C-alpha positions in Angstrom: 0.0 0.0 0.0 1.6 3.3 -1.0 2.4 5.8 1.7 0.7 9.1 1.0 1.0 12.2 3.2 -0.1 15.8 3.0 2.6 18.4 2.5 2.0 19.8 6.0 3.4 16.6 7.4 6.9 17.5 6.1 7.3 19.6 9.2 8.0 16.3 11.0 11.3 15.7 9.3 12.6 13.1 11.8 9.4 11.1 11.6 9.4 11.2 7.8 13.1 10.2 7.7 12.4 7.3 10.1 9.4 6.1 8.1 11.4 6.3 4.8 14.2 4.2 6.2 12.0 1.7 8.0 9.5 1.1 5.2 12.0 1.3 2.3 9.2 2.6 0.0 8.6 6.0 -1.6 6.5 8.4 0.4 4.1 10.4 -1.9 3.5 14.0 -0.7 0.3 15.7 -1.8 -0.4 19.4 -2.1 -4.1 20.5 -2.3 -5.0 16.9 -2.9 -2.7 16.3 -5.8 0.6 14.5 -6.1 3.5 16.9 -5.6 6.6 15.3 -4.3 8.2 11.9 -3.6 10.5 11.3 -0.6 12.6 8.2 -0.2 15.7 7.0 1.7 19.0 7.4 -0.1 19.4 3.6 -0.1 16.1 3.2 -1.9 17.0 5.9 -4.4 20.3 4.1 -5.1 18.4 0.9 -5.7 16.0 2.7 -8.2 19.0 4.4 -9.9 20.7 1.0 -10.4 17.6 -0.5 -11.8 17.2 2.4 -14.1 20.8 2.1 -15.4 20.2 -1.6 -16.1 17.0 -0.8 -17.9 18.7 1.9 -19.9 21.6 -0.5 -20.9 19.0 -3.1 -22.1 17.2 -0.4 -24.1 20.4 0.8 -25.7 21.4 -2.8 -26.6 18.0 -3.5 -28.1 18.2 -0.2 -30.2 21.7 -1.2 -31.4 20.3 -4.6 -32.6 17.5 -2.8 -34.4 20.1 -0.6 -36.1 21.9 -3.6 -37.5 24.5 -4.4 -34.8 25.5 -8.1 -34.7 24.6 -10.1 -31.7 27.4 -12.0 -30.0 27.0 -15.3 -28.3 27.3 -14.9 -24.5 29.5 -18.0 -24.1 32.0 -16.6 -26.6 32.1 -13.3 -24.7 32.6 -14.9 -21.3 35.4 -17.1 -22.7 37.1 -14.1 -24.1 36.8 -12.2 -20.8 38.0 -15.2 -18.9 41.0 -15.5 -21.2 41.7 -11.8 -21.0 41.5 -11.4 -17.2 42.5 -14.9 -15.9 44.9 -16.1 -18.6 
């Protein structure tokens, strides 16, 4: 269930911080009944950023394939990396 709080509750910064770290979920802040801000712990932000980077890399790879790039077999790549870094 999403955590939704009115903007006036931002006065309780320690409580909001504790909630963000404890729940590890975004806290949606509303203003005049409409979504306005999202507050989250830095750990959760880092997790979202990492997922976004992975998604972006997948999207870029798919676009490269659509533009004619040649796919390489994963086993070949891993063998080359192993040879390069472990002899």
